[in-house]
N, C-alpha and C positions, 0 to 999 in steps of 0.2 A: 548557172550550172556550177556546182561545187568542184574545186580542184582537189588534187590528192592531199595537199597540205591541210585544207579545211576538213576533208574527210578524216584525216589522221587525228586532227585536233578533236573532232567530235567523238572519235572512237576512244581516245584517251579520256575524255570527259565522261563518256558512258562507262568505261571501266572503273574510273575513280568512284563514280556514283554507286555502281553495283557493289564495289568492294566496301564502300562506306555503309551502304544499306545492310550488307551481310553482317558486318561487324556490329552495328547498332541493333539490328533485329535479333541477332543471336544472343546478344547480351541482355536485351530487354525481355526476350521470351523466357530466358532462364529465370529472371526475376518474376515474371508474370505467372510462372508455374507455381510460385509460392503464394500468390495473391488472389484476391477475389475480384468481384466486379468493380470495386472502387478504383483500383489501379488500372484496370482495363479501360475504364471510361476516361481516365487521365490520358492514356495513350491515344485514344480516339480524338480527344481534344487537340493533342499535339499534332496529329495527322492533319486535322482541319487547318490548324495555324500554319504549318509548314507548306501545305499545298497552295495556300494563298500567295506565297512568296516564290513559288517554284519557277516562275517565268520572269523574274525581275532581272537576274544577271544575264549577260550576253550568252555565255555558254551553258547556263542553266545548272551549274554544278556547285561552284564554290560558295555562293551565297546560300543556295539550297542546303548544302551540306553543313555550313556553319549554323544556320538557323535550326536545322534538325538536331544537330549536336546539342545546341543550347537547350532546346525544348525537351530533348530526351534526358539531358542532365537534370533539368528541373523536375521532370516526371519521376526520374529515379530517386531524387531527393525526397519527393512527396511519397513515393512508394516505400522508401526506407522509413520515413516518419510513421506511415500507417502500420508497417510491420513492427516497428519499435513499440508503438502504442498498443498494438494487439498483443505482443509478447508481454509487455508490462502489465496489461490488464489480466492476462492469463495467469501470470505469476502471482499477482495480488489476490486473484480469486482462489488460487490453490492455497495460498497462505490462510485466507479467510476460512476456507473449508477445513483445513487442518485444525484451526482454532475452534471451529464449531464442534468437531469430534471431541475435543478435550472438554468443552463446556456443556455438551449436550446432556450428560448424565445428571448434573446437579443444578441445572438452570431451568426456570419455568419458561423463559423467553430468551433463548440463546442469542438470536439475531440482535435483539435490542441490547442485551448486555455487551456484546462485542462492539456494536456500534457506539455505545456510550463510553466504553473504556477508551476506544480510539478517539472519539470526539472530545471527551474531557481532557485527555492527554494533549491533544492538539491545542485546545483552548489555553491550557496552562503553559505550554511551550511558546505559544504566540505572546502571551502576557509577559513571559520572561525574555522576549525578543531574541529567541533562538533563530539561527539562519534557516531560511526556507528549506534547504536541503535536509537539515536535521529534523525539521518538523515533519517532512514527508516520510522520513524513515520511522519516526515515532508513530505516526499515523498508521503505517502498515505493519510495524513490528509489535506494537502494544497488544493486539488481540491474542498473540501467542504467549502471553505472560503465564497462563496456567496450563500450557500444553502438557506438562508433566503429570497432570491429574489422571491421564489415561492409565497410568501405572499404579494408581491408588485403589485398593479394594473397595467395592461397594459398601461393605460393612462399616467402613470408616467414612467414605465420602458422603454417603447418604444417611448416615446415622442421625435420627431426629433429635437426640438428646446431646448432652455435653460429652465431649470426648474424654476418655481416660488419658492419663499421661502417656501410656504406651501408644494409644491410638493417635494422639496429637503428634507424637514423634514420627509416626508413620506418615501422617498428613504433611508434615514439614518436608518430607522427602520429595514432594512434587517439584520443589525448586531445583534440586540437583538432578532429578530425572529429566526435567525439561531442558536444563543446560546440556545434559548428555545427549539428548535427542537432537539438539541443534549444534552440537560441537563440530568443529572443523568445517564450518560453512565457508563458502567462497565469496558470498556477496555481503556488502555492508549491512544490508537489511537484515539478513538472518544472523549475522554476527551481533547486531544490536538486539535482536530477539533473544539470543542466548543470554546476553547481559541482563536483559529485563527479566527473563524467566528465573535466572539464578538469584537476582538481588532485590526483587520487588517487595520482599518481606523483611528486608533489613530495616532497622530503625535508626534514626538519627542519633539517639543516645547510646547506640551500641548494643542494645538488648534484643535485637532481631535475630533472624536466622537466614541462611544456614551458617554464616561465618562470623556473625557478630560484628560486622563492619560498623564504623562510627563516622558521623559527619560526612565530610566531603570524600571520604574513602568510598562511599557508596556512589556508583556512577549516576550522573545527573538524570539520565533517561529513566533509571530505575526509581529515583526519588520522585520524579514527576508521575510515573505510572502508579506508584504506591498510593499517592493521594487520590488519583482518579479511581483506582480500584476500590479503596476503602469507602469512598463516598458512594460509589455505585452499589457496592455490596450492602452497605447500611440501608440504602433506599430500596433495596430489592428484597422480595420475599424468598426465604430459604426454608428447607425442611426443618431447620432447627430454630427459626425465628420469623416473626412478621416483619414487614417492611417498615422502616422508620420514615417519619416525616423529614423532608429535606432540611428544615431549620434545625432539627435535632442533630442531624448528621453534620451540618455546618458547624454547630457549636462544638461537637466532638473534634472535628478537624482543627478548629481554632485552639482548643484546649491542649491538643497534642503537638502544637508547634514547638520545636526544639526537643521534643521527646520522641514520638514516633516519626515525625515529619520534619523535613527541612523547612526552617522559617521562611526562606525565600520562596519556596514553592507554595507554602500556605499563604504568603502575602499575594502571590499571583492568583491563588484560588479566590481570595477575598475580593481582589480588584476585578476579577472576571466572573464573579458569581452570577451576575445577571445573564451572561451568555450561557453559563452552566445550567441555569434554571430553564432557559429556553430549550435546551437539549433534553433536560429532565422531563419537561412538559410533554415532549413528543412521546415519551413512554406512557405517561398518564393518558394521553389522548388515544394511543393505540389500545391500551387495556380497556378503556371505556368503550371503544368501538367494538372490541371483541365481545364484551359483555352484552352489548345490544344485539349482536349477531346470534349469540347463544340463547337469548331469551325465547 
């Protein structure tokens, strides 16, 4: 028969456990309200683990509470990871769809174009041994290079023939329009997208636009995207031109080293050309499949 001292000890233990469970459950439930079945399943697993140890300690509280705290902490970390990845994925998808709006009007296959701009830029950045964090930013930000095209009239953007001087000056404004749209961004990703949008038509010899920057005055990410953009544009069909063969586009990129393009980026382009061609071939395969479907 338990004496008053033992009963008091049990009551204290019970109160501690109840207080602990209230704190943990209230905190975890607040997080679960934001999450889906993945995190709820994590919590169920934690319950299974902690219940297995609930009877190990003499008073059934301290070890139980410690194990539950550890497992809850682990599940919270996993929940935060899932939430972070979900938010990251949502943010990248939003950026991609913004880019699609800009490119939709003058691209035969917008999705392929955006994928290739991003992919070519990543290949070049990797060949130049940029840090992985910068490569990830280039990957996500490069599709927004032409976001400013949404402000260019159809009469200019979709004109099948050569642009007049006045029309070309209007077309050049897509760089400043894009930078204005992305101005005052809070994230490094969108700040980089602004830099790319503004500077991807600058030329290494200083004869580009909108500012006529020269050499290393042009931000590196813009110098990289410039090569990726020109290669993909040359190899793509437009209302004003047929698609070029990749080898012809490659020769032009080489010939413009030190003129339109940074020689270091061109060198990276040449060294990684086999990888670039693998990505290019995915476009050709997709177009062939589409033709077969339409027959």
